[in-house]
C-alpha positions in Angstrom: 102.5 140.9 61.4 99.2 139.6 62.7 100.9 138.1 65.7 102.8 141.3 66.3 99.6 143.4 66.2 97.8 140.9 68.4 100.6 141.0 70.9 100.8 144.8 70.8 97.1 145.1 71.4 97.1 142.4 74.1 100.1 143.8 75.9 98.7 147.3 75.8 95.4 146.1 77.2 97.1 144.1 79.9 99.4 146.9 81.0 96.7 149.4 81.1 94.2 147.1 82.9 96.8 146.4 85.6 97.3 150.1 86.4 95.0 151.6 89.0 94.7 155.4 89.2 93.5 155.3 92.7 96.8 153.8 93.9 95.1 150.6 95.2 97.1 148.2 93.1 100.5 148.3 91.5 101.9 146.1 88.7 105.3 144.8 87.9 106.0 143.4 84.4 108.2 140.3 85.2 108.4 138.7 81.8 108.1 139.8 78.2 109.8 137.4 75.7 109.4 135.5 72.6 108.0 131.9 73.0 110.7 129.3 73.5 110.3 127.6 70.1 110.1 130.5 67.6 112.4 129.2 64.9 109.5 129.3 62.3 108.1 132.7 63.0 108.3 135.6 60.5 108.7 138.2 63.2 111.2 138.5 66.0 111.2 141.1 68.7 113.0 142.6 71.7 111.2 144.6 74.3 112.5 146.7 77.1 110.2 147.8 79.8 111.2 150.7 82.1 109.0 150.9 85.1 109.2 153.4 87.9 106.9 155.6 89.9 106.8 158.3 87.2 108.0 156.3 84.2 106.1 153.5 82.6 107.7 153.2 79.2 107.8 150.3 76.9 110.3 150.2 74.0 109.6 147.6 71.3 111.7 146.5 68.4 110.3 144.1 65.7 111.9 142.6 62.6 109.4 141.4 60.0 111.0 138.8 57.7 108.3 138.8 55.0 105.2 140.6 54.1 102.2 139.8 56.3 98.9 140.4 54.5 96.2 139.5 57.0 96.5 138.1 60.4 94.5 136.9 63.5 95.6 136.3 67.0 95.1 133.5 69.6 95.7 134.4 73.3 95.6 132.4 76.5 95.5 134.2 79.9 96.1 132.5 83.2 95.8 133.9 86.7 97.9 132.5 89.5 98.1 133.4 93.2 101.0 135.6 94.3 103.3 132.6 94.9 103.2 131.9 91.1 102.8 128.2 91.8 101.4 126.3 88.9 99.0 124.5 91.3 97.3 127.9 92.0 96.8 128.8 88.4 93.5 128.9 86.5 92.5 129.9 83.0 91.0 133.3 82.7 90.8 133.2 78.9 91.8 130.1 76.9 92.5 130.2 73.2 90.8 133.6 72.6 90.7 134.2 68.9 90.6 137.7 67.4 89.4 138.3 63.8 91.4 140.0 61.1 93.6 142.4 63.1 94.3 144.4 60.0 90.7 145.7 60.1 91.3 147.0 63.7 94.9 148.0 63.6 94.6 151.7 62.7 91.2 152.4 64.2 91.3 155.7 66.1 90.1 156.1 69.7 90.8 152.5 70.7 92.8 151.2 73.7 95.7 150.3 71.4 95.6 153.4 69.2 98.4 155.4 70.9 100.7 152.4 70.9 100.1 151.6 67.2 100.6 155.4 66.4 104.0 155.3 68.2 105.6 152.9 65.6 108.2 154.0 63.2 107.8 153.2 60.4 104.1 153.4 60.5 102.4 150.0 61.3 99.8 149.2 58.7 98.6 146.3 56.7 99.9 144.7 54.8 102.9 144.8 57.1 106.1 145.1 55.0 109.4 143.4 55.8 111.7 145.6 57.9 112.5 146.9 61.3 109.9 148.5 63.5 110.3 150.5 66.7 108.0 152.1 69.2 108.6 153.8 72.5 105.3 154.0 74.3 104.4 155.7 77.6 101.8 153.6 79.3 98.6 155.5 80.3 96.9 154.9 83.5 93.6 156.1 82.2 92.6 153.6 79.6 91.2 150.8 81.7 90.9 152.2 85.2 87.3 150.9 85.5 88.3 147.3 85.0 88.7 145.4 88.4 91.7 143.1 88.3 92.5 141.0 91.3 95.9 140.6 92.8 98.0 137.7 91.5 100.4 136.7 88.8 98.9 137.0 85.3 100.5 134.9 82.5 99.7 135.3 78.8 100.8 133.5 75.7 99.8 135.2 72.4 100.3 133.9 68.9 99.6 135.6 65.6 99.0 133.9 62.3 99.0 134.9 58.6 96.6 132.3 57.3 97.9 129.0 58.7 101.5 130.3 59.2 102.7 131.3 62.7 104.2 134.7 62.4 104.6 135.7 66.0 104.6 134.2 69.5 105.2 135.9 72.9 104.9 135.2 76.6 104.1 137.9 79.1 103.8 138.0 82.9 102.6 140.7 85.2 102.5 140.6 89.0 99.6 142.6 90.6 99.9 143.5 94.3 97.7 145.5 96.6 99.4 148.7 97.6 99.5 149.3 101.4 
């Protein structure tokens, strides 16, 4: 569940960072998927992102295979130019580790609070086995003050319960300057 929460928080932050209320930049989520080798993970997911001028909705479905008691996340974020060429990519954040996400999961007034609150059943630690669903309307207000340059941003996030990998996802967003 740690990986799940790490991914939720990270995706929420990325999606909100890449939305500009002044209309100067627009984003397009190009990839949201589980990592290629996820046979050992305790959580599986499917995500549908609906993006339009007046609709920025993300629907998430997670299946948790066994109870997750505590978890931490590891995230790598890479920025590439708009061509997406691997030769143009550079690390923005490499192997960023978060502490016990259970301590942060249900804090109110945080960037991820409205996403976590959207889950049914309620997402709380320890995370019990079962199916979880959230439909979340992305807000353009959360990170409007964060400058994000144009390019293709690629992220890989993993979550662990102790030493056990419980979740892994890959996420890509294309940011372009609006003309």
